[in-house]
Every structure is written in structure tokens, then in C-alpha cells.
N, C-alpha and C positions, 0 to 999 in steps of 0.2 A: 166901060165895064164897071159894075158894082161889086165891091168886095165886102163880104159880110163875115164877121167874126162870130164864132160859137164858143162860149166859155162857161165856166161854172166850177164849183169846188169839187173835191174828190167825192165820187159816188153820186153826183147829181144826175147823171144820165146824158151828158153831152155827146158821148160816143153813140148812144142810141139815137139821139136827134140827128147826128151826122149821118148815120146809116139810113135813116128814113129819107133824108134829103138826097143822099147819093142814089138810093133806089128809085127816086123820081127822075133821075137822069142828070142831076146837077153835079158839077165838079166840086169835090170836097178834098181839101188838103189837111192831113192830120199832122200836127207838129210832133206828136209823140212818135208816130211811125217814121217821120223824117229824122228825128233825133236818134232813134234806134238804128236806122239805116246808115246815118253818118258816123255814129260811133263804131259800127261794124266795118264800114268801108273806107273811111277817111284815114289815110296814114298820119296826117297831121294831128288829128284828134286823138288817135290811138297813142301816138308818141307822147302827147301832153298828159293824157290820163295815166299812162304807165309811169311817167316821170313823177306825177303828183301822188298817185295812189298805189303804185307797185304793179308787178307783173300779174298778180292774181286777179286784177280787174278784167283780164281777158282769158277766155278759154283757149284750149289748144288749137281750135279751128279759127282763132283770131276774131271770134265774135265776143261782144261785151258780156261779162259775167254779171247779169242783172242782180243776182242774190248778193254778191259782194258789194256792188255799188249801193244797193238799197241799205245794207247794214252800215255803210260808211256815212250816208247822207241823211238818213231818217233817224232822228233821235233828239233828245232834249239837251244834250251837252253842247257847250260852245264849240267843241271840235266838230260835231256833226253839222252844226249850222255853217261853220266855215267851210267844211267839205262841200256842202250843198251850194254855197255861194261860188266856190271854185269850179265845181262841175258846171254850173250855169255860165260862168265866165268863159269856159272853154267851149261849150257846146252851143249855147244860144245864138251867138253872132252868126255861126255857120248855118244854123237852122233858119234864121231870119233871112239870110242871103238866099238860101235855097227857095224859100217860099216866095220871096220877091221876084226871083227869076222865073219861077213857075207861073206867077200871076202875069208877068209880062208875056210869057208864051201863050197863056189863055187869051189875053187881050189881042195879041197878034192873030190868033186863030178866029177872032170874031165872037168869042164867047161873051154873053151879056152879063152873066152873074156867076160868081164863084164864092165858095165858102172856105173859111180857115178855122179848123178846130184847134184850140189851144187853151190849156188850163190857166195860163199866166199872162193873158193879154193886158190886164190892168197892172199886175205885179211888175211886168216888164216895161210898162209905160209905153205900149205901142198902139193904144186905142185909136190914136189919130190916123193910123194907117187904114182904118176901115170906114166904109160909108155907114154901116150899121153894125151894132153888136147885139147878138142874142145871148142872154144869160139863161142857162138852164138851172133851175133852183129846186132843191128838195130839202126837207128837214134833215138835220144832222143825224138823228137816230135812224131814219129810213136809209140815209146814205151809208151809214156804218153797217147796217144789216145787209145791204146789197154787196158791199165790198167784202164783208166777212164771209158770206156764203160763196162768193165768186172767187176770191183770192186768198181766203183764210188769213186775212191781215189782222194783226193784233190790234187791240184798242189803243195801245201805246203808240204804235206806228201811225194808225189812223189819225189820232189826235195831233201827232207831230206834224204830219202833212197838212192837216187842217190849219194849224197855227201858223204855218208858213205861207198861207194864202190870205188875201183880203177877205173879210167876213162876208158871209152869204147875204146878209141884209144890205151891206154896203154895195155889193155887186148888183143887187136888184135895183137900187137907187140909180146906179150909174148906167144901167142898160137902156138901150133903145127899145128892146123887146124882152119880155121875160116869159119863159115857159115853165110852169109849175109842174113838177114831176113827182108827186106824192102818191100816185095811183098806179094803174096798170099800163101796159104797153099801148093798148087801144086809146086810152085817154091821152097818152103822150103823143101818139101819132096824130090824133085829132087836133091837139093844141099846136103841133108843129105845122100842120097843113094850114091852120088858121093864120099863123104868123107869116107863112110864105105868101098866102093870098093877100094879106095886108101890104107886105112889101111890094108885091107885084102891082097892086092897085096904086100905091104911092108913085111908083116909077112910071106908070102909064099916064099919069096926070100931067 
């Protein structure tokens, strides 16, 4: 089975690419969805996050308080950066284990190709786990405009997240395939289908 990573910086459109691929019938694993699921459901992760960040990190229904966590980890202060590193140390190993086990399940089911969407493939240094990596790229200002209209994210928070990721240009250089997403959804879909066709043609040879 071929495992293909989908990555890109904040607001690049990687989730849209994942949705297009999923709608074509491929299995797509989202690391963000898994991280949220594990923070909500894993007693071990809940215990560690509460010990580190306090009881306010969880709501009364025992689901993660996204607003509190965001305020703790996104910022320019050394404390914010340390909080982000600590959050990643607690959550990321469990996310990677979950994805690994899911990939094994897919392979045992005879699935030929699966995709993993993750913002931090290169940052977490897990690129060698994939047969191919697709980077979704868009210009910074276009990305900010998307995020601002969708999530009402401040420029300060956007820039903080952006600085915590490898630069867009560097990711383009590292990628096996790059999808440019500076236009509309139809152009994005066309580019995604083209990359999928190229991958399928490579695998058929």
C-alpha cells in the first residue's frame, strides 16, 4: 500500500484537498481530527494536559477547551512557545501511533492507497514514513484572508502559527508534488485530480 502525506502551512487549503480526495473514495486520515478525538477521549492525555495547563483546559463535558488551549500556545512569548512544545510532546506521539495503526488496518483490508493530512509532517520529521508528500501552497496574504474570514483569527495569531512552521518556499522544495492554491475551488480540484493521475500513472508502471 502507498501512503501519501498532504501538508501545507496554515490557510493553504490542505483540508480542501483532503476533502476532494476523500470524495473520490480514497481513505484520508486527518491528524487534526485525530488529535482532537484523542484529547477528548484519552484519559492519559487529559490527565497530562490538566497537570500541565490546569483544569480550565477542559470543559464540563470533558471535551478539550479549544479557546483556552489556543491562548496558551499561540503567541510570541517564550512561555507560549514552551507551551506549544509541551502540548506537542503530550499529544503527537499518541496521534502518530493512532495513524500508524490505522494504516496497518487499511493495508490488511487490501487498500492500495491512503492519505494522511498533517500540517507538521516536516516539522515533526516524519516525512520518511510516506511514499509521497503533496504540499498544498498558497501565498501568505491569501492564506490569511481565508483564515480571517473563516475563523476570525487575528493577524498576530496567524503570524505566530506561521512562524512555528517551516517556510512555505522550503516546503515547496521538499515536496514530491506541489498543488498551488491561489485561485478558486475549481482550479484547486483540477490541480488535485492532476496530481492524483500522475501518482496513479507512476504506480502503474
